[in-house]
C-alpha positions, 0 to 999 in steps of 0.5 A: 500500500502507498498509504497504509494508515489511510487505505487499511483504516476501518471503514466505520472510522473513515465514515466518521472522519468523512462526516466531519469533513462533509459538514465543513464542506457543506458550510463552505458551499453555503458560504462561498457557492452561489450555485449551491446557495440557490440550489439548497434554498428551502432544503433541509441542509442540516445534518451529516452524511446520514442525511445527505440523501435528503439534498438534491442531486447535481446534474452536469447540465445545471453546471453548464447552464450556470456559465456566463461570459464573465464566469465561464467556469460556472456559479459553483466557483468558490475561490478568487482567480488568484487561488486557482493554480490549474484549469483542466477541461473535460473531453466534452464527449457528452456535450460542450467541455466543462472547465475544472479549476483546482487550487494547490490543495485540490491538485495535491488531493487529486494526485494523492488519491490517484497515486493510491489508486494506481499503486493498488495494481502492484506497480512499485517505486523503481519500475518504469511505466509508459503512459498514453494520457495527454497532459494537455487540457484534460484532467487525465493529465493530473494522473501523470504526477501520481506516477512520480509520487509512487516513485515510478520512472515515467515515460509519457508518450501520449495518444496517437503515437502507436509507433513511438509507443511500441518502440518505447516498450521495445527499447526501454523495457517498462514493467507497466503501461497505462491506457484505455481498454480500447487502445490496449486491444488496438495495440495487440492487433497493431503489434501483431501486424508489425510482427511483434508479440506484446506477450513477449515484451517486458510489460507485466502490468497493463493498467486500463482506465478512461472507459468501461471494459477493463473489468469485463471477464472476457475482454480482460482475458483477451487483453491478458492473453495479448499482453501476457500481463495482468490487467487491472482497471482504474476510474475517475470522473472528470468533474470530481477527480482523476483516478478515484478508484483503482483495482488491486491484484485480486482483480475483484473491483476497484478500491476507493483510492480517494477515500477522505476526499470524496463520498460515494452513494448509489441512486436509481438511474431512472428516478434518482432515488437513493439506494443502499450502498451495500454489498451486491447493490447496483445503481448509478454512482453519485459522488460528493467532494469532502475537502475541495475548495475551487469548485466543489460538487455535492451529490454529483451524478456521474452517469456510471452504473456500478456494482458494489462489493463491501467484503474484505479483500486479501490485499488489506484495503478496507472500504467499498469496491466497485465494478463499472458496468456501463454508462447510464446515458448509453443504456437502452431499454428494450421491452422494459429490459435495461441493456448496456452496450458494454454488456453486449460486448462482454457476452459476445466476447465469450465466443472468442476466438471465433469473434474479434471482440469488437461489436456495434449496437445500432438502435433503430429508434431515437431515444432510450426505448427500443423495440426488439430485436436490437441490431448488433454487428459482431466482427469475426476474428481474423481468418474466422468464418461465420455462419447461421450456427454462430449467429444463433449461438450469439443470439441465444446467449444474449437472450439468456444472459441479458434477456434481450432479443437481438438481430445479430449480423456477422461482419468481416474482421477489420470492419468495425472501427478501432480506436487509439482512445475510446471505442464507440459501441453505439451507432445511431 
């Protein structure tokens, strides 16, 4: 553990400390944040974490709507211009980019939580890691300082430099790489086309983040075979913090590395009603800052649908673990059944090596609700032949596991788009 005193602290003790931090954070919001003064007007804002579900949720669109030419960050900004040491922006994949300001203390907390999250994977001081995060405008750039805090020899390559990345792995012999799951899969294929076998490289740990997928058993197995390495995942939320969660070598969900800095909740993605944060529960992840200064957020809807694990872990870390199932804003409803495109990919991936693992869900109607059968394109593996028998087998497995009727189309290897960043799983 990078910070044993914090990471192994009994969860009840952590919640007691977090309750104190939350009360102070809430008072700070009411004093400094015009956004939350208006939002909480008339709400019963007294109490601690046991009463947090009584307060309203924060939507990303609300924050966007509060921006003006005079204040492009938004009315949730709580500090003066001179207190801000860095301003990141989100990627804007679900709308216009949002600006995320940080004070020096905020940035240090981000790096501390991120370092704990990544260190959980087993990487250690003195090893080398190659990163593919761009350190430009996006919040993922803050993760780069976390590698230095762990004590790693860091080789930043960035996105879109596949040839440079493969060359760095070959010559510098790093023990680890960090990238999106989609890029990790792309590199296995790309290296093979160049006559390279990543399974023979020095890389023993592949750390994936940036999108769901790294925790899907079939997809993880595909990556581990291609890299000859252990795959663990991490997850952050641009508006809240970088790499808040990180998976240990047990590969049984991501630990909360940002404990003490954020408080997690679950809500029903359709109604917003609070759900018990208990072992086996699933729902949309909601996060609240506990010790943030620049632009703190209260009960922020992440749109990540997660499953919770609360049992003890052999690694000794305490507290909740989560597995991200998919994005609630990508979820489709087919005859009353919730279907995540990433879950479709996971089911299809069990048919490897006959399929490549690449899928594309093609909803026929606008909006969330769809009539069956749901069209799904499935890419065959290189040199593999399809046939009605495979189509029926995939269709039957989707019906059995996801309770959804699908129209499965097999497409030749190489037909579906590869990505050096994040995969597109839905095409309307």
